[in-house]
NUGUMAR-837663 format. One record per residue (C-alpha): residue in one letter; x, y, z. Coordinates in steps of 0.5 Angstrom, whole numbers, plus 500, padded with zeros to 3 digits. Each point is the difference from the previous one (the first is absolute). Layout:
N
aXYZ
...
This chain:
119
m065126088
d497494497
e504494498
a502502493
e503507502
a504496505
l502495495
a502506495
g504504506
f504494502
g501498493
a503506498
m505500506
a502493499
q506502496
e506503503
t501507497
r493501501
l500498507
r506505501
i497505497
v493500504
r505500506
l504506498
l494504499
v497498506
m506503503
a500506496
g493502503
r494503497
d504505495
g503494497
l506500495
p501502493
a501494495
g507502499
d502499507
i496493501
s504498493
a507502504
a498497506
m498493497
e506500496
v496499494
s499504493
p494505500
s496496495
n501494505
a498504506
s494503496
f498493498
h500498507
l496506502
k495499495
e499493503
l499503507
e496506498
r495495496
a499496507
g499506503
l506500505
v503506497
v497507498
a504504495
r499508499
r503505495
e504506503
s503504495
r504495495
s501495506
i495494501
l500499508
y498493502
a497499508
a498494503
d492499501
f500499507
e493499500
a501494496
l506497503
s496501507
g494496496
l505494499
i502500507
r493500502
f498495495
l505495503
m498502507
e493500500
d498493502
c507499504
c498499507
s493497499
g498503507
r506499503
p504507500
e506496503
i502497493
c501506497
a503504505
p507499498
a499502493
l496506503
a506502505
t505500494
a496504496
a499505505
a508500502
c501501492
c496506500
a502503506
p503507500
k508500501
s501502507
a505506501
a505495504
s500495494
a501505495
p508500497
């Protein structure tokens, strides 16, 4: 990922509704969600949600696909990973202990929930 792509991605998420949409779509996983469900979850009008989704799509952070009469949106996990890599590329400068806390947090966030911690 180059600097221009990173700026587009971070710029697109530098708005409350769009950041919330990205987080919602990350939680939804690769299947994504219909535009109407996103609109309802964000408590915005369908046209407002559509505007924000198009901005995220233009920045390459979400992908849209048509299924029957619905448009489903999903997070582009490769692009989001690219943003994280862009931030972390020069992080440790040969000293992995500098990045260790961030990497440990990422590993903890992504670890499967154990049966004991399930509700």
